[in-house]
KOLLO-808718 format. One record per residue: residue in one letter; x, y, z of N, C-alpha, C, CB in turn. Coordinates in steps of 0.05 Angstrom, whole numbers, padded with zeros to 5 digits, always signed. Glycine has a CB too. Layout:
N
AXYZXYZXYZXYZ
...
//
This chain:
353
M-00026+01288-00435-00034+01264-00449-00056+01250-00433-00011+01246-00455
T-00079+01243-00445-00100+01229-00432-00098+01199-00439-00127+01240-00440
V-00098+01183-00419-00095+01154-00422-00121+01141-00413-00071+01143-00407
T-00131+01122-00428-00156+01109-00421-00152+01081-00411-00175+01109-00445
S-00128+01071-00413-00123+01044-00403-00094+01041-00397-00133+01022-00423
I-00088+01023-00378-00060+01016-00371-00058+00986-00373-00053+01027-00342
P-00038+00976-00387-00035+00947-00390-00034+00933-00363-00010+00940-00406
L-00044+00908-00362-00044+00892-00338-00021+00872-00338-00071+00878-00335
R-00013+00866-00314+00008+00845-00310-00001+00827-00287+00035+00858-00304
P+00008+00801-00288+00001+00783-00266+00016+00792-00240+00008+00754-00273
F+00003+00789-00218+00015+00797-00192+00023+00771-00177-00004+00814-00175
G+00045+00760-00185+00056+00737-00172+00037+00713-00171+00064+00744-00144
K+00035+00700-00148+00019+00676-00145-00010+00682-00137+00031+00658-00124
T-00018+00708-00136-00044+00715-00126-00067+00710-00145-00044+00744-00118
G-00060+00709-00171-00081+00708-00192-00092+00735-00200-00104+00691-00182
W-00082+00756-00187-00091+00783-00194-00079+00792-00220-00083+00803-00172
Q-00093+00809-00234-00083+00823-00258-00083+00853-00250-00099+00817-00284
V-00060+00865-00248-00058+00892-00238-00046+00911-00259-00041+00893-00212
S-00053+00936-00257-00042+00956-00275-00012+00957-00271-00054+00984-00269
E+00003+00958-00294+00032+00957-00291+00043+00983-00279+00045+00953-00318
I+00027+01005-00280+00035+01029-00266+00014+01034-00244+00036+01054-00285
G+00024+01033-00219+00006+01037-00196+00007+01066-00187+00014+01019-00174
F-00006+01071-00164-00007+01097-00152+00007+01096-00126-00037+01107-00148
G+00031+01108-00124+00046+01109-00099+00034+01131-00082+00075+01114-00104
A+00022+01124-00059+00005+01142-00044+00018+01154-00020-00020+01129-00036
W+00045+01153-00017+00057+01164+00007+00054+01195+00008+00087+01158+00007
Q+00049+01208-00015+00047+01237-00015+00018+01246-00008+00055+01248-00041
L-00001+01228-00005-00028+01236+00002-00030+01241+00032-00048+01215-00007
A-00014+01260+00042-00013+01264+00071-00034+01284+00080+00014+01273+00079
G-00039+01305+00063-00059+01324+00071-00049+01343+00093-00084+01311+00079
P-00064+01364+00098-00057+01383+00120-00055+01369+00146-00077+01406+00121
G-00033+01374+00160-00029+01362+00187-00015+01335+00186-00055+01359+00200
G-00011+01325+00162+00003+01299+00160+00033+01303+00162-00004+01285+00135
S+00047+01281+00159+00076+01282+00162+00090+01298+00140+00087+01255+00163
W+00078+01299+00116+00091+01312+00093+00078+01339+00087+00089+01294+00069
Q+00052+01342+00091+00038+01367+00085+00043+01377+00057+00047+01389+00106
N+00042+01358+00038+00048+01365+00010+00024+01373-00006+00062+01343-00003
S+00000+01365+00002-00023+01370-00014-00048+01372+00003-00027+01347-00035
T-00069+01384-00008-00094+01386+00006-00110+01360+00000-00110+01411-00003
E-00130+01356+00016-00146+01332+00012-00160+01332-00015-00167+01329+00034
S-00170+01355-00023-00183+01357-00049-00164+01351-00072-00196+01385-00053
E-00139+01360-00070-00119+01354-00091-00113+01324-00091-00093+01370-00086
S-00112+01312-00068-00106+01284-00066-00128+01267-00078-00101+01276-00037
I-00153+01274-00071-00176+01260-00082-00177+01262-00112-00202+01270-00069
E-00172+01286-00122-00172+01291-00151-00151+01273-00165-00166+01320-00158
A-00127+01271-00153-00106+01255-00164-00114+01225-00164-00080+01259-00148
A-00125+01216-00142-00133+01188-00140-00154+01181-00161-00143+01181-00112
K-00173+01199-00164-00195+01194-00184-00184+01196-00212-00217+01215-00180
A-00165+01213-00217-00152+01214-00244-00139+01188-00251-00132+01237-00245
Y-00126+01176-00231-00113+01150-00235-00134+01128-00242-00097+01142-00210
L-00156+01128-00227-00177+01108-00233-00189+01113-00261-00199+01109-00212
D-00193+01139-00268-00204+01146-00294-00186+01137-00317-00209+01176-00295
A-00159+01137-00311-00140+01128-00331-00138+01098-00334-00113+01139-00324
G-00153+01084-00318-00154+01055-00319-00136+01041-00299-00145+01047-00346
G-00125+01055-00280-00108+01043-00259-00125+01028-00239-00092+01064-00245
N-00112+01007-00227-00128+00991-00207-00112+00983-00183-00138+00966-00221
L-00089+00998-00177-00073+00990-00154-00062+01015-00140-00051+00971-00162
F-00068+01017-00114-00056+01037-00096-00037+01024-00077-00078+01053-00081
D-00014+01037-00073+00005+01027-00052+00007+01049-00031+00033+01020-00064
T+00001+01042-00006+00002+01061+00015+00014+01049+00040-00027+01072+00022
A+00012+01062+00063+00022+01052+00089+00007+01066+00111+00053+01055+00091
N+00005+01053+00134-00009+01065+00157+00005+01091+00166-00010+01046+00180
V+00031+01093+00163+00045+01117+00173+00046+01140+00153+00073+01109+00180
Y+00036+01137+00129+00036+01159+00110+00015+01180+00119+00029+01149+00081
G+00026+01202+00129+00008+01223+00140-00007+01213+00165-00012+01231+00119
D+00005+01195+00180-00008+01185+00204-00036+01174+00199-00009+01206+00226
G-00038+01159+00177-00064+01148+00170-00079+01163+00149-00081+01145+00194
T-00071+01187+00142-00086+01204+00124-00087+01192+00096-00074+01231+00122
S-00065+01181+00086-00065+01169+00060-00086+01146+00058-00037+01158+00053
E-00087+01129+00078-00106+01107+00077-00135+01118+00078-00102+01088+00101
R-00139+01138+00094-00166+01150+00096-00175+01161+00070-00168+01171+00118
I-00157+01175+00056-00165+01187+00030-00171+01165+00010-00142+01205+00019
I-00155+01144+00009-00161+01122-00009-00188+01110-00002-00138+01101-00009
G-00193+01106+00023-00218+01095+00032-00242+01112+00023-00219+01092+00062
K-00239+01138+00025-00261+01156+00016-00266+01153-00014-00254+01185+00022
V-00244+01152-00030-00247+01150-00059-00260+01124-00066-00220+01153-00072
L-00252+01102-00054-00263+01076-00061-00292+01073-00051-00246+01054-00049
A-00299+01087-00030-00327+01085-00019-00347+01097-00039-00328+01099+00008
E-00337+01115-00056-00355+01128-00075-00360+01111-00100-00343+01155-00083
R-00345+01090-00103-00348+01073-00127-00373+01056-00125-00323+01056-00132
P-00387+01052-00148-00411+01034-00147-00403+01006-00141-00425+01036-00174
P-00422+00990-00129-00416+00963-00121-00406+00945-00144-00440+00950-00109
D-00414+00950-00168-00407+00933-00191-00382+00943-00206-00430+00931-00210
A-00368+00963-00194-00344+00974-00207-00322+00953-00206-00335+01000-00194
P-00303+00954-00225-00281+00935-00225-00265+00936-00199-00262+00940-00249
K-00253+00914-00192-00237+00912-00167-00213+00931-00168-00227+00883-00164
I-00209+00945-00145-00186+00961-00141-00170+00949-00118-00193+00991-00135
Y-00144+00944-00123-00127+00932-00103-00113+00954-00087-00106+00913-00116
V-00113+00950-00060-00099+00969-00043-00078+00953-00027-00119+00984-00024
L-00053+00960-00030-00031+00948-00015-00023+00967+00007-00007+00940-00034
T-00022+00958+00032-00013+00976+00053+00009+00963+00068-00037+00984+00072
K+00019+00976+00089+00043+00967+00103+00039+00971+00133+00068+00981+00093
A+00056+00955+00148+00055+00957+00177+00083+00953+00188+00036+00936+00189
G+00089+00965+00211+00114+00961+00224+00131+00985+00230+00130+00942+00208
R+00124+01008+00217+00140+01032+00223+00130+01046+00248+00140+01051+00199
C+00108+01037+00259+00100+01047+00286+00093+01022+00302+00075+01067+00284
H+00091+01025+00328+00086+01002+00346+00056+00999+00349+00100+01006+00374
G+00044+00983+00332+00015+00980+00332+00001+00999+00313+00004+00983+00360
D-00023+01007+00319-00038+01025+00301-00027+01053+00303-00068+01025+00309
V-00024+01066+00281-00012+01092+00281-00028+01113+00296-00008+01102+00252
E-00054+01109+00298-00071+01129+00313-00071+01124+00343-00099+01128+00302
S-00064+01100+00352-00062+01095+00380-00040+01075+00385-00090+01084+00391
P-00015+01084+00383+00008+01066+00385+00009+01052+00413+00033+01081+00381
I+00020+01028+00412+00024+01014+00437+00045+01027+00454+00032+00984+00431
S+00066+01038+00440+00087+01053+00454+00099+01072+00434+00108+01034+00467
S+00117+01089+00444+00132+01107+00427+00161+01098+00423+00131+01135+00438
Q+00166+01072+00426+00193+01062+00423+00202+01066+00394+00194+01032+00431
P+00228+01069+00391+00239+01071+00364+00233+01046+00347+00269+01077+00365
H+00235+01049+00321+00230+01027+00303+00247+01003+00311+00235+01035+00274
G+00234+00980+00315+00249+00957+00324+00232+00931+00324+00261+00961+00351
P+00243+00909+00333+00229+00883+00333+00202+00884+00346+00246+00863+00345
Q+00198+00900+00367+00172+00901+00380+00149+00909+00362+00173+00920+00404
N+00155+00922+00340+00134+00930+00321+00124+00907+00304+00144+00952+00304
Y+00137+00885+00305+00131+00863+00286+00121+00838+00301+00155+00856+00270
T+00110+00841+00325+00098+00819+00339+00069+00816+00329+00098+00825+00370
Y+00057+00793+00336+00029+00788+00328+00011+00810+00338+00020+00761+00339
E+00012+00817+00363-00006+00837+00374-00003+00865+00361-00002+00840+00404
A+00022+00872+00356+00027+00898+00343+00017+00898+00314+00057+00905+00343
L+00022+00877+00299+00013+00875+00272-00018+00873+00270+00026+00851+00257
K-00030+00859+00289-00059+00858+00290-00071+00885+00294-00068+00839+00312
A-00060+00901+00313-00071+00928+00317-00067+00945+00292-00057+00941+00341
S-00044+00942+00279-00039+00957+00255-00059+00950+00233-00010+00953+00246
A-00063+00924+00229-00080+00915+00208-00109+00924+00213-00079+00884+00205
Q-00118+00923+00238-00145+00931+00244-00149+00961+00239-00151+00925+00274
G-00128+00977+00246-00130+01006+00240-00131+01012+00210-00106+01020+00253
S-00115+00997+00195-00115+01001+00166-00142+00993+00154-00092+00985+00153
C-00153+00971+00163-00179+00963+00154-00200+00985+00159-00188+00937+00167
R-00199+00996+00183-00219+01017+00191-00216+01041+00172-00215+01025+00220
R-00192+01050+00167-00188+01074+00151-00195+01069+00122-00159+01084+00153
L-00189+01045+00112-00195+01039+00084-00224+01030+00080-00176+01017+00075
G-00238+01025+00101-00266+01017+00099-00270+00989+00089-00280+01036+00080
V-00252+00971+00098-00254+00943+00090-00252+00925+00114-00232+00935+00069
T-00259+00899+00111-00256+00880+00133-00231+00863+00130-00281+00863+00135
T-00222+00861+00105-00198+00845+00099-00180+00861+00080-00206+00818+00086
L-00154+00864+00087-00135+00878+00070-00128+00860+00046-00110+00886+00086
D-00125+00872+00023-00116+00856+00000-00088+00845+00004-00117+00873-00026
L-00071+00862+00013-00043+00853+00018-00031+00871+00039-00026+00853-00008
L-00019+00859+00059-00005+00874+00080+00025+00869+00078-00015+00867+00109
Q+00041+00890+00076+00070+00888+00073+00084+00896+00099+00080+00905+00049
L+00104+00881+00107+00121+00890+00128+00137+00914+00118+00140+00867+00138
H+00139+00935+00134+00149+00960+00124+00179+00963+00132+00133+00984+00136
C+00196+00952+00115+00225+00953+00119+00234+00946+00147+00235+00982+00112
P+00228+00921+00155+00236+00913+00182+00266+00908+00184+00221+00887+00190
P+00277+00908+00208+00305+00900+00211+00309+00872+00199+00314+00901+00240
F+00332+00867+00187+00338+00841+00175+00335+00818+00196+00366+00840+00163
S+00343+00824+00221+00341+00804+00242+00312+00795+00247+00353+00815+00268
V+00293+00813+00243+00265+00806+00246+00257+00786+00224+00247+00831+00244
L+00265+00791+00200+00259+00772+00178+00272+00745+00183+00269+00783+00151
Q+00297+00745+00191+00312+00720+00195+00301+00704+00219+00341+00725+00199
D+00290+00717+00239+00279+00703+00261+00255+00686+00252+00270+00722+00283
G+00239+00696+00234+00217+00681+00222+00191+00682+00236+00225+00653+00220
S+00190+00689+00261+00164+00689+00276+00145+00710+00265+00169+00694+00305
V+00155+00731+00252+00137+00751+00241+00120+00740+00219+00154+00775+00230
F+00130+00720+00204+00114+00708+00183+00093+00689+00195+00132+00692+00164
D+00099+00677+00218+00078+00662+00232+00055+00680+00241+00090+00647+00256
A+00063+00704+00250+00043+00724+00258+00025+00732+00234+00056+00749+00270
L+00038+00736+00211+00022+00744+00188+00004+00721+00179+00041+00751+00165
R+00013+00697+00181-00004+00674+00174-00028+00672+00192+00013+00648+00174
K-00024+00678+00218-00046+00677+00237-00066+00699+00230-00036+00680+00265
L-00056+00723+00223-00074+00745+00216-00089+00738+00190-00058+00771+00213
R-00077+00723+00173-00089+00715+00148-00110+00692+00152-00068+00706+00127
D-00101+00671+00165-00117+00647+00166-00138+00646+00189-00099+00624+00169
E-00131+00659+00212-00150+00658+00234-00166+00684+00237-00134+00653+00260
N-00153+00707+00235-00166+00732+00238-00179+00743+00213-00147+00752+00249
R-00171+00732+00190-00181+00741+00164-00178+00771+00160-00211+00734+00162
L-00156+00782+00171-00151+00810+00168-00135+00817+00142-00135+00821+00192
L-00124+00797+00129-00110+00801+00104-00113+00777+00086-00080+00808+00110
Q-00111+00782+00060-00113+00760+00041-00085+00749+00034-00127+00769+00016
Y-00066+00768+00030-00038+00760+00024-00020+00778+00040-00033+00763-00007
F+00005+00769+00042+00025+00786+00055+00051+00787+00038+00032+00776+00083
G+00065+00809+00042+00090+00814+00028+00109+00829+00046+00086+00829+00002
V+00131+00837+00035+00151+00852+00051+00164+00873+00034+00172+00833+00063
S+00168+00896+00046+00183+00918+00033+00211+00917+00046+00169+00946+00037
V+00232+00916+00030+00259+00913+00040+00277+00935+00030+00270+00886+00032
E+00300+00938+00043+00320+00957+00034+00341+00946+00016+00333+00969+00059
T+00348+00920+00019+00371+00909+00005+00364+00884-00011+00393+00903+00025
C+00380+00879-00031+00377+00855-00046+00382+00830-00029+00397+00854-00070
E+00400+00832-00010+00405+00809+00008+00380+00802+00023+00428+00816+00028
E+00365+00822+00033+00340+00816+00048+00320+00804+00029+00329+00842+00060
A+00318+00814+00004+00299+00804-00015+00304+00775-00021+00299+00820-00041
V+00329+00768-00026+00337+00741-00033+00331+00722-00010+00367+00739-00041
W+00337+00731+00015+00331+00714+00038+00302+00708+00040+00341+00728+00065
C+00285+00728+00036+00256+00723+00037+00247+00704+00015+00241+00750+00035
L+00257+00708-00009+00250+00691-00031+00257+00662-00026+00262+00701-00057
E+00279+00658-00013+00289+00630-00008+00277+00617+00017+00319+00631-00006
N+00265+00633+00034+00257+00622+00060+00227+00625+00067+00272+00635+00081
V+00212+00640+00051+00183+00645+00057+00167+00636+00033+00178+00675+00064
P+00158+00611+00032+00145+00601+00008+00118+00613+00001+00142+00572+00010
D+00104+00623+00022+00078+00635+00017+00079+00666+00014+00058+00628+00038
L+00103+00677+00011+00106+00706+00007+00093+00713-00020+00136+00714+00008
A+00077+00734-00020+00063+00743-00045+00079+00764-00060+00036+00753-00039
S+00094+00781-00046+00106+00803-00060+00131+00813-00045+00086+00826-00064
I+00148+00826-00060+00171+00841-00049+00171+00869-00061+00198+00826-00054
Q+00173+00889-00044+00176+00916-00054+00204+00925-00048+00155+00936-00039
I+00217+00937-00068+00245+00943-00066+00252+00966-00085+00263+00919-00072
I+00272+00982-00078+00280+01005-00095+00293+00993-00120+00299+01024-00080
F+00282+01001-00143+00293+00993-00169+00288+01015-00189+00280+00966-00178
N+00309+01025-00200+00307+01046-00221+00333+01047-00236+00301+01074-00208
A+00335+01065-00255+00359+01066-00272+00385+01073-00257+00355+01086-00294
F+00382+01081-00232+00405+01087-00215+00409+01066-00194+00403+01114-00203
R+00393+01044-00195+00395+01022-00175+00390+00996-00190+00375+01025-00151
L+00410+00986-00204+00407+00964-00223+00412+00936-00211+00425+00967-00245
K+00421+00935-00187+00429+00909-00175+00405+00889-00174+00440+00913-00147
V+00381+00900-00170+00357+00884-00168+00353+00867-00193+00333+00902-00164
A+00360+00878-00216+00355+00864-00242+00369+00837-00243+00364+00881-00265
A+00393+00836-00232+00409+00811-00233+00404+00793-00209+00438+00818-00235
Q+00401+00805-00186+00401+00788-00161+00373+00781-00151+00415+00803-00140
V+00353+00796-00158+00326+00792-00147+00305+00783-00168+00316+00817-00133
L+00304+00796-00190+00282+00791-00209+00281+00762-00219+00285+00809-00233
P+00304+00750-00227+00302+00722-00237+00292+00703-00215+00329+00713-00247
L+00301+00706-00191+00293+00688-00169+00263+00692-00163+00310+00693-00144
A+00255+00718-00163+00227+00723-00157+00208+00711-00178+00222+00754-00156
Q+00217+00712-00203+00201+00700-00225+00199+00670-00220+00213+00706-00252
S+00220+00657-00213+00220+00628-00209+00203+00620-00185+00249+00618-00205
K+00198+00638-00166+00182+00633-00143+00154+00644-00145+00195+00644-00118
S+00147+00656-00168+00121+00669-00173+00115+00689-00151+00099+00648-00173
V+00135+00706-00144+00131+00727-00125+00131+00754-00140+00154+00727-00103
A+00111+00770-00134+00108+00796-00148+00130+00815-00138+00081+00809-00142
I+00141+00831-00157+00161+00851-00151+00149+00879-00155+00187+00847-00167
I+00151+00896-00135+00140+00923-00136+00163+00943-00133+00119+00927-00113
P+00173+00954-00155+00194+00974-00152+00184+01000-00140+00207+00979-00180
R+00197+01009-00120+00190+01035-00108+00213+01055-00113+00184+01032-00077
V+00208+01081-00107+00226+01103-00113+00236+01101-00142+00251+01102-00093
P+00218+01097-00161+00226+01092-00189+00238+01116-00202+00203+01083-00204
L+00233+01140-00191+00244+01165-00203+00266+01177-00185+00222+01185-00207
A+00276+01161-00166+00299+01169-00150+00295+01196-00137+00324+01170-00167
S+00272+01199-00123+00266+01223-00108+00265+01248-00126+00286+01228-00086
G+00258+01243-00152+00256+01265-00171+00280+01268-00190+00253+01291-00156
L+00302+01255-00183+00326+01257-00200+00319+01249-00229+00348+01240-00190
L+00303+01228-00232+00298+01217-00258+00274+01230-00272+00293+01188-00257
T+00266+01253-00262+00247+01270-00276+00261+01290-00295+00229+01285-00257
G+00287+01294-00289+00302+01314-00304+00296+01343-00296+00295+01312-00333
K+00282+01346-00274+00274+01373-00265+00291+01382-00241+00245+01373-00257
I+00309+01366-00232+00325+01373-00209+00350+01388-00217+00333+01348-00192
T+00354+01411-00206+00378+01428-00211+00390+01436-00185+00370+01454-00228
P+00415+01447-00185+00427+01456-00160+00409+01476-00145+00454+01468-00165
S+00397+01494-00160+00380+01514-00147+00355+01502-00135+00372+01536-00167
Y+00344+01482-00148+00321+01467-00137+00329+01453-00111+00310+01446-00158
I+00352+01441-00111+00361+01427-00087+00365+01446-00064+00388+01412-00093
S+00376+01469-00069+00381+01489-00048+00355+01502-00038+00400+01511-00058
S+00334+01500-00054+00308+01512-00047+00291+01493-00030+00293+01520-00071
L+00298+01468-00027+00282+01449-00013+00280+01456+00017+00293+01421-00016
A+00257+01453+00028+00252+01459+00056+00267+01440+00075+00222+01459+00063
D+00273+01449+00099+00286+01431+00118+00268+01407+00125+00292+01447+00144
S+00242+01409+00122+00223+01388+00128+00222+01367+00106+00196+01399+00134
D+00234+01372+00083+00234+01353+00060+00255+01332+00066+00240+01368+00033
H+00247+01307+00062+00267+01285+00068+00291+01287+00050+00253+01258+00065
R+00289+01300+00027+00312+01303+00009+00332+01323+00021+00303+01312-00018
T+00324+01337+00042+00342+01354+00057+00351+01340+00083+00329+01381+00063
F+00331+01333+00100+00339+01323+00126+00351+01295+00126+00316+01324+00145
N+00345+01280+00104+00356+01253+00102+00374+01250+00077+00334+01233+00101
K+00386+01272+00069+00402+01273+00044+00423+01251+00043+00415+01300+00041
T+00436+01246+00065+00457+01225+00066+00451+01204+00087+00484+01238+00071
G+00425+01201+00094+00417+01180+00112+00419+01187+00142+00434+01156+00108
Q+00414+01213+00148+00416+01221+00175+00394+01211+00193+00417+01251+00177
V+00370+01205+00181+00346+01198+00197+00338+01169+00191+00323+01217+00191
F+00337+01161+00166+00331+01133+00159+00349+01125+00136+00301+01130+00151
D+00345+01101+00126+00363+01090+00106+00369+01109+00083+00352+01064+00095
A+00394+01114+00078+00402+01134+00057+00392+01126+00029+00432+01137+00056
G+00388+01100+00025+00379+01091-00002+00351+01100-00009+00380+01062-00003
E+00335+01108+00011+00308+01117+00006+00307+01146-00004+00292+01115+00032
T+00329+01161-00002+00330+01189-00010+00350+01193-00032+00336+01207+00014
W+00342+01204-00054+00359+01209-00077+00371+01182-00087+00381+01229-00070
S+00358+01160-00081+00367+01133-00089+00395+01127-00079+00367+01132-00119
G+00402+01139-00056+00428+01134-00044+00451+01151-00055+00435+01106-00048
L+00444+01172-00071+00464+01188-00084+00465+01216-00072+00459+01190-00114
G+00455+01220-00048+00454+01247-00036+00481+01259-00032+00440+01246-00011
H+00501+01242-00028+00528+01252-00022+00543+01260-00048+00544+01232-00007
V+00532+01253-00071+00545+01260-00097+00525+01272-00117+00559+01235-00109
L+00505+01286-00106+00484+01296-00123+00494+01313-00147+00465+01312-00106
E+00508+01334-00141+00515+01353-00162+00538+01345-00179+00521+01380-00149
D+00558+01331-00168+00581+01324-00184+00579+01298-00199+00605+01323-00166
T+00559+01281-00191+00557+01255-00204+00528+01249-00214+00565+01233-00185
A+00509+01252-00196+00482+01245-00204+00470+01263-00226+00464+01246-00180
L+00474+01289-00224+00462+01307-00244+00475+01303-00271+00465+01335-00235
P+00502+01300-00273+00513+01294-00299+00503+01268-00311+00544+01292-00297
A+00498+01248-00294+00487+01222-00303+00459+01226-00314+00487+01201-00281
V+00443+01243-00300+00416+01249-00310+00418+01262-00338+00402+01269-00291
G+00437+01279-00342+00440+01292-00368+00445+01271-00390+00463+01312-00368
K+00461+01251-00384+00466+01229-00403+00440+01214-00409+00488+01210-00392
L+00424+01208-00389+00399+01194-00393+00380+01210-00410+00386+01187-00366
E+00380+01236-00407+00362+01253-00423+00370+01251-00452+00364+01283-00414
Q+00395+01249-00458+00404+01245-00486+00394+01218-00497+00435+01247-00488
I+00396+01198-00480+00387+01171-00489+00357+01171-00494+00394+01150-00468
A+00342+01186-00477+00313+01187-00480+00304+01202-00505+00300+01200-00455
G+00321+01219-00515+00313+01234-00539+00292+01254-00532+00304+01216-00561
G+00270+01254-00547+00249+01273-00542+00228+01264-00522+00235+01279-00567
V+00232+01241-00510+00213+01231-00490+00219+01243-00463+00214+01200-00489
P+00198+01253-00448+00203+01263-00421+00218+01242-00404+00177+01271-00408
L+00238+01251-00389+00255+01232-00375+00239+01215-00355+00277+01247-00361
S+00219+01227-00342+00204+01211-00322+00190+01188-00335+00184+01229-00307
A+00177+01193-00358+00164+01171-00373+00184+01151-00383+00147+01183-00396
F+00207+01160-00393+00228+01142-00402+00237+01125-00379+00251+01158-00414
A+00241+01136-00356+00252+01122-00333+00232+01100-00323+00258+01141-00309
L+00206+01106-00324+00186+01086-00317+00184+01064-00338+00159+01100-00313
R+00186+01072-00364+00185+01052-00385+00209+01034-00384+00184+01066-00413
W+00232+01045-00375+00256+01028-00372+00251+01006-00352+00280+01045-00363
I+00238+01013-00329+00232+00993-00309+00213+00971-00320+00220+01006-00284
L+00193+00980-00336+00173+00962-00346+00185+00943-00368+00150+00977-00358
M+00209+00948-00377+00222+00930-00396+00229+00903-00383+00247+00943-00407
F+00229+00902-00356+00236+00878-00342+00211+00862-00336+00252+00884-00316
Q+00209+00838-00347+00185+00821-00344+00180+00814-00316+00188+00796-00361
G+00200+00812-00299+00196+00805-00271+00182+00826-00254+00221+00798-00259
V+00180+00850-00265+00166+00872-00251+00136+00868-00254+00174+00900-00263
S+00122+00870-00231+00092+00867-00231+00078+00894-00234+00083+00853-00206
V+00087+00913-00218+00075+00940-00219+00096+00960-00207+00048+00941-00203
V+00099+00982-00221+00116+01003-00211+00099+01024-00198+00134+01015-00234
I+00109+01037-00176+00091+01054-00160+00103+01082-00157+00086+01042-00132
P+00103+01098-00178+00113+01126-00175+00094+01141-00157+00115+01140-00202
G+00106+01160-00142+00089+01177-00124+00072+01196-00141+00107+01193-00105
C+00048+01200-00131+00029+01218-00145+00017+01237-00125+00006+01201-00159
R+00019+01263-00131+00007+01283-00113-00014+01299-00127+00029+01302-00103
T-00012+01302-00153-00032+01318-00168-00042+01303-00193-00020+01345-00177
K-00063+01312-00204-00074+01299-00228-00054+01300-00251-00100+01314-00237
G-00040+01322-00253-00019+01325-00274+00003+01304-00271-00007+01352-00274
Q+00011+01299-00247+00032+01279-00242+00022+01251-00249+00042+01280-00213
V-00003+01246-00243-00015+01220-00249-00014+01215-00280-00044+01219-00239
L-00023+01235-00295-00024+01232-00324+00004+01230-00336-00038+01256-00337
D+00024+01244-00324+00051+01241-00333+00061+01213-00328+00070+01261-00318
N+00055+01202-00304+00064+01175-00297+00052+01154-00315+00058+01169-00268
V+00026+01155-00318+00013+01133-00334+00019+01135-00363-00017+01133-00329
S+00028+01158-00372+00035+01161-00401+00058+01142-00408+00043+01189-00408
A+00074+01134-00389+00096+01115-00394+00086+01088-00405+00113+01111-00369
A+00062+01081-00397+00051+01056-00406+00044+01056-00436+00025+01049-00391
Q+00043+01079-00448+00036+01081-00477+00061+01084-00494+00018+01105-00481
L+00085+01085-00482+00109+01088-00498+00116+01061-00511+00132+01098-00480
S+00129+01063-00534+00140+01039-00546+00162+01027-00529+00150+01045-00575
P+00167+01001-00532+00189+00989-00517+00215+01003-00524+00191+00959-00523
L+00233+01004-00504+00259+01016-00510+00276+00997-00528+00275+01022-00483
T+00294+01008-00542+00310+00992-00560+00333+00979-00544+00322+01009-00583
D+00344+00958-00556+00367+00945-00543+00390+00965-00538+00377+00921-00560
K+00393+00983-00557+00415+01003-00553+00409+01022-00530+00419+01019-00579
Q+00384+01030-00527+00377+01047-00505+00381+01033-00478+00348+01056-00507
M+00374+01008-00477+00378+00992-00452+00408+00990-00446+00365+00964-00455
Q+00424+00985-00466+00452+00983-00462+00465+01010-00454+00466+00972-00487
D+00455+01031-00466+00465+01058-00460+00459+01065-00431+00453+01079-00479
V+00435+01058-00421+00428+01063-00393+00447+01047-00375+00399+01055-00387
Q+00453+01022-00382+00472+01006-00367+00499+01019-00366+00474+00978-00379
E+00508+01030-00388+00534+01043-00389+00535+01068-00372+00541+01050-00418
V+00513+01083-00371+00512+01107-00353+00515+01098-00324+00486+01123-00357
Y+00500+01077-00317+00502+01066-00290+00530+01057-00284+00482+01043-00286
D+00542+01042-00302+00569+01032-00296+00590+01054-00294+00577+01012-00319
S+00586+01075-00310+00606+01097-00310+00603+01116-00287+00605+01112-00337
Y+00578+01122-00280+00574+01143-00260+00564+01134-00233+00553+01162-00271
I+00547+01113-00232+00532+01107-00208+00541+01082-00193+00503+01103-00216
R+00549+01062-00207+00554+01036-00195+00571+01037-00169+00568+01018-00215
K+00593+01052-00170+00612+01051-00148+00600+01064-00122+00637+01066-00155
H+00579+01080-00126+00567+01093-00103+00544+01078-00090+00556+01120-00112
V+00531+01059-00105+00508+01046-00093+00508+01015-00095+00483+01056-00107
H+00523+01005-00114+00519+00976-00120+00527+00958-00096+00535+00968-00145
G+00547+00966-00082+00556+00949-00060+00541+00953-00034+00585+00954-00054
R+00523+00973-00033+00509+00980-00008+00481+00967-00006+00506+01010-00005
W+00467+00966-00028+00440+00956-00027+00434+00932-00045+00421+00978-00035
//
């Protein structure tokens, strides 16, 4: 399906109007990157396909492919004519100590990554790779809750914004609803919150979205397809075929980083619970591809600013943006999704994130 436009939504208090379906760029790692999922030419083709479809927002991070994702986006944007419409690039900092290409140290992820000097080095590196002098929005990349509660990290971001002019706005990517609510209640100049929200992670709808709307803070749902579960293409044989280097294997139950980032926190019950639940959702979707249905489900929530499914190929881009052309889901479909969550998923994830 070829799409020529994607509806726009307001992005919190920024005044931006952004495509409701963004481009999740963590997979643009290229050869030699951390994921090695695609070649640079494939990545550039995918990014250009998104722009051709009318998209205007990329979400990336300095650590995606050790800077490769940012460099590819920078190359694509550098080719655009000066009078082309604005493209927003959201990036992140904090998963390495300083700039990913020349880290201050090799210490494990921790508070030292969120000091002013470390964030300044990170922001400068991101600007260089993206080919800009000021970042549209810099997000803290899932920092420890203690870092958020200490508050000094937000003073550092304000200094980078107001004195160094390295960023226009700042936000935070979090793991839990508790962290999101704390930020919403304590950081008045916060522009955005990125958090996992999909048909298998419903807690956000009740605990985060209403408060975010009241504070005019943009919400960016990530992992919208639950590591592929909500594409309907995951089978037991597919799971067993995954490489050891795939996070869906090495982090299946949270062995390396937060379990909620992989399989939406359902890695320990994939075959006996998650896959049967997927089957129920396919019935609710009817003849609509499950991935498009799952994205359209997220877009039914007005508090959502932009959803960022991962994109590796042109075909995946077109599949993702096709969700913007679907009719709104019916009240019965929304209720049926809730019932699947309550019957199959809730007990495994609702109390954890």
